[in-house]
C-alpha positions as a printed Julia matrix, in Angstrom:
268×3 Matrix{Float64}:
  31.68   38.02   31.79
  29.92   34.97   30.56
  26.76   33.76   32.15
  25.72   30.13   31.83
  22.36   28.72   32.62
  22.29   25.13   33.76
  19.08   23.13   33.36
  18.2    21.16   36.44
  18.39   17.39   36.05
  15.05   15.54   35.96
  14.93   12.54   38.28
  12.25    9.92   37.64
  11.09    8.12   40.75
  11.82    4.42   40.66
   8.19    3.38   40.73
   7.41    5.48   37.61
  10.33    4.31   35.49
   8.55    1.18   34.08
   5.59    3.34   33.08
   7.78    5.89   31.3
   9.7     3.09   29.54
   6.41    1.52   28.38
   5.21    4.85   26.92
   8.43    5.17   24.94
   8.36    1.6    23.64
   4.69    1.75   22.58
   4.84    4.97   20.56
   3.29    4.14   17.12
   5.8     3.57   14.39
   4.01    6.04   12.14
   4.52    8.78   14.72
   8.28    8.07   14.73
   8.66    7.6    10.96
   6.71   10.73   10.06
   4.84   11.48    6.81
   6.01    9.64    3.65
   8.47   11.29    1.28
   7.94    9.71   -2.19
   9.57    9.97   -5.59
   7.95    9.22   -8.96
   9.79    8.03  -12.07
   8.74    7.11  -15.66
  10.14    7.12  -19.18
   9.25   10.16  -21.29
   9.82    8.81  -24.78
   7.04    6.29  -25.31
   6.6     4.0   -28.32
   3.08    3.3   -29.62
   1.91    0.36  -31.74
  -0.96    0.42  -34.25
  -3.86   -1.89  -33.37
  -5.86   -3.76  -36.07
  -9.3    -2.33  -36.7
 -12.32   -3.22  -38.84
 -11.37   -1.84  -42.21
 -15.03   -1.85  -43.34
 -16.14    0.34  -40.42
 -16.82    3.94  -41.33
 -15.63    5.0   -37.83
 -12.05    4.2   -38.84
 -12.15    5.45  -42.41
  -9.94    8.42  -41.48
  -8.63    7.21  -38.08
  -6.54    4.47  -36.49
  -6.0     3.1   -33.0
  -2.64    3.33  -31.27
  -1.73    1.85  -27.9
   1.06    2.36  -25.4
   1.97    1.21  -21.88
   3.58    3.5   -19.3
   5.39    1.93  -16.31
   5.49    4.23  -13.29
   7.66    3.67  -10.29
   6.89    4.9    -6.76
   9.85    4.96   -4.39
   9.58    5.55   -0.65
  12.52    7.72    0.44
  11.55    8.09    4.11
   8.59    8.11    6.41
   5.6     5.79    6.72
   4.05    4.54    3.43
   0.85    3.58    5.27
  -0.09    7.28    5.53
  -0.42    7.45    1.72
  -3.97    6.41    0.88
  -3.93    6.72   -2.9
  -1.72    7.33   -5.96
  -3.42    9.37   -8.66
  -2.24    9.19  -12.27
  -3.62   11.56  -14.95
  -2.8    11.72  -18.65
  -4.16   14.6   -20.68
  -4.09   15.74  -24.3
  -4.34   19.51  -23.88
  -4.25   20.04  -27.68
  -7.3    17.81  -28.06
  -6.04   15.92  -31.1
  -6.35   12.45  -29.56
  -9.35   10.65  -28.04
  -9.19    7.96  -25.37
 -10.63    4.74  -26.85
  -9.79    2.32  -24.02
  -7.57    2.03  -20.95
  -6.36   -0.4   -18.3
  -6.52   -1.16  -15.48
 -10.29   -0.72  -15.27
 -12.1     0.05  -12.02
 -11.66   -2.98   -9.73
 -13.08   -3.88   -6.31
 -11.63   -6.55   -4.0
 -12.6    -8.16   -0.7
 -10.47   -9.35    2.19
 -12.81  -12.37    2.59
 -12.33  -15.4     0.36
 -15.77  -16.87    0.98
 -19.33  -15.75    1.58
 -20.22  -14.48    5.11
 -22.79  -16.57    7.06
 -25.09  -14.75    9.45
 -27.23  -16.88   11.87
 -30.16  -15.39   13.85
 -32.09  -17.42   16.51
 -35.43  -16.53   18.2
 -37.17  -18.37   21.06
 -40.87  -18.29   22.24
 -41.86  -19.71   25.65
 -45.44  -20.69   26.74
 -46.59  -21.69   30.29
 -49.87  -22.7    32.02
 -50.52  -22.78   35.78
 -53.62  -23.4    38.0
 -54.37  -23.12   41.74
 -57.25  -24.79   43.67
 -57.75  -23.4    47.13
 -60.05  -23.72   50.15
 -59.95  -23.03   53.92
 -60.45  -25.67   56.62
 -60.22  -25.12   60.44
 -57.77  -27.42   62.23
 -57.84  -27.44   66.06
 -54.45  -27.15   67.66
 -54.77  -27.16   71.43
 -56.94  -24.18   72.45
 -56.37  -22.47   69.05
 -57.9   -23.03   65.72
 -55.56  -22.76   62.67
 -56.83  -22.06   59.23
 -55.09  -24.08   56.53
 -55.52  -23.33   52.78
 -54.81  -26.37   50.65
 -53.87  -25.65   47.05
 -53.07  -27.63   43.94
 -50.93  -26.07   41.22
 -49.53  -27.32   37.93
 -47.41  -25.81   35.18
 -47.05  -26.69   31.54
 -44.15  -25.14   29.63
 -43.26  -25.16   25.93
 -40.34  -23.43   24.11
 -40.16  -22.9    20.34
 -36.76  -22.05   18.73
 -36.39  -20.73   15.18
 -32.99  -20.43   13.53
 -32.47  -18.45   10.31
 -29.19  -18.5     8.33
 -28.28  -16.07    5.56
 -25.34  -16.25    3.16
 -24.08  -12.75    2.36
 -21.67  -11.5    -0.26
 -18.55  -10.13    1.4
 -18.07   -6.31    1.32
 -15.56   -4.99   -1.25
 -13.41   -1.95   -1.37
 -12.08    0.05   -4.35
  -8.55   -0.97   -5.27
  -8.47    0.85   -8.67
 -10.73    3.58   -9.87
 -10.25    4.77  -13.48
 -12.12    6.66  -16.24
 -11.93    9.41  -18.83
 -11.88   13.17  -18.36
 -11.92   16.38  -20.44
 -14.43   14.91  -22.94
 -12.28   11.78  -23.44
  -9.18   13.82  -24.12
  -7.67   12.46  -20.89
  -7.76    9.48  -18.54
  -7.19    9.05  -14.78
  -6.26    6.16  -12.5
  -6.64    6.14   -8.73
  -4.7     3.36   -7.03
  -5.33    2.34   -3.43
  -3.46   -0.05   -1.17
  -4.92   -3.18    0.46
  -3.66   -5.47    3.26
  -2.18   -7.64    0.49
  -0.77   -4.9    -1.79
   1.33   -1.71   -1.46
   1.56    1.55   -3.31
   5.36    1.36   -3.35
   6.91   -0.21   -6.42
   6.08   -0.22  -10.15
   2.6     0.25  -11.58
   1.74    0.04  -15.29
  -1.11    1.78  -17.16
  -2.12    1.11  -20.78
  -3.99    3.6   -22.94
  -5.53    3.14  -26.42
  -6.0     6.37  -28.45
  -7.95    7.26  -31.58
  -5.85    9.35  -33.88
  -5.83   10.4   -37.51
  -4.48    8.09  -40.25
  -1.48   10.43  -40.76
  -0.55   10.44  -37.04
   3.15    9.79  -36.32
   3.62   11.36  -32.88
   2.37   13.77  -30.26
   2.63   14.67  -26.56
   0.62   13.98  -23.4
   0.83   15.68  -20.02
   1.38   13.27  -17.13
   0.41   14.38  -13.57
   1.18   12.14  -10.55
   0.32   12.73   -6.91
   0.3    10.79   -3.61
  -2.59   11.71   -1.31
  -3.51   10.88    2.23
  -4.31   12.24    5.7
  -1.76   13.98    7.89
  -2.12   14.48   11.62
  -2.22   18.12   12.6
  -2.53   18.87   16.33
  -5.56   16.86   17.5
  -7.14   16.21   14.06
  -6.4    14.9    10.62
  -6.34   16.8     7.35
  -6.06   15.86    3.72
  -2.68   16.51    2.19
  -0.55   15.74   -0.87
   2.7    14.05    0.07
   4.32   14.13   -3.4
   3.54   15.24   -6.96
   5.13   15.33  -10.33
   4.14   16.85  -13.68
   5.89   16.23  -17.03
   5.16   15.75  -20.7
   5.75   12.45  -22.48
   6.46   12.23  -26.22
   4.63    9.53  -28.18
   5.87    8.07  -31.48
   5.06    5.1   -33.69
   7.07    1.97  -33.27
   9.45    1.57  -36.22
   9.25    5.24  -37.25
  12.87    6.43  -36.79
  12.17   10.02  -37.74
   9.28   10.21  -35.24
  11.42    8.73  -32.49
  14.22   11.25  -33.13
  11.67   14.08  -33.08
  10.29   12.85  -29.77
  13.79   12.71  -28.23
  14.55   16.21  -29.58
  11.36   17.54  -28.01
  12.34   16.12  -24.61
  15.79   17.73  -24.8
  14.31   21.2   -25.18
């Protein structure tokens, strides 16, 4: 014998239907979309070019400078990209054979305001003067005597207004934060969105390394993560929405053997 349980139908009174409909329509988009699901992508065989240096400098007697650029794509697969507050990019030489000489983009701050902010403050002072001259004189009215007190009063008022205007620099927020790590054997980039930019799309970082004169190729560890705040019950907590870690193989431009060695390393 089968037993079925039927759920009672819920009837919404007519006067409450507009309110229920409004609650459904005005649910935040972020609550419907959910947390972002992101995917990172970048090439792993990276060509490097040798930069010109001061040949007379003792610092480069046994070293040379190489530079490479790494495009990194961030794709939104689902969810709300606005919940992602930063993309962090880290490149590290764990073998400590290369030193970071320079990098781009550098730390950058931007403002939403295009001009200086004007602040005006006004203050007013008021002065007044009054005087009263009084006396008492009997005035007969029928069988009664009324006492009348004549008075003379005057007032003098004066108001001083002072207006002060200041021109302030508009506040700025960090768009890119970057620097070295691990005693200059690594570099990091922290990218943040603004009302005019987005974290979704392609970003490019450029790194200049100091290596030995005999350098032809090496590897770097790349670590990517998307960070932000996620709603949990009645509060928010920091979370990582996506991350990826992989090695890239560097080789000198024009060095065929070094390129083949880099590709062979990535196939392992």
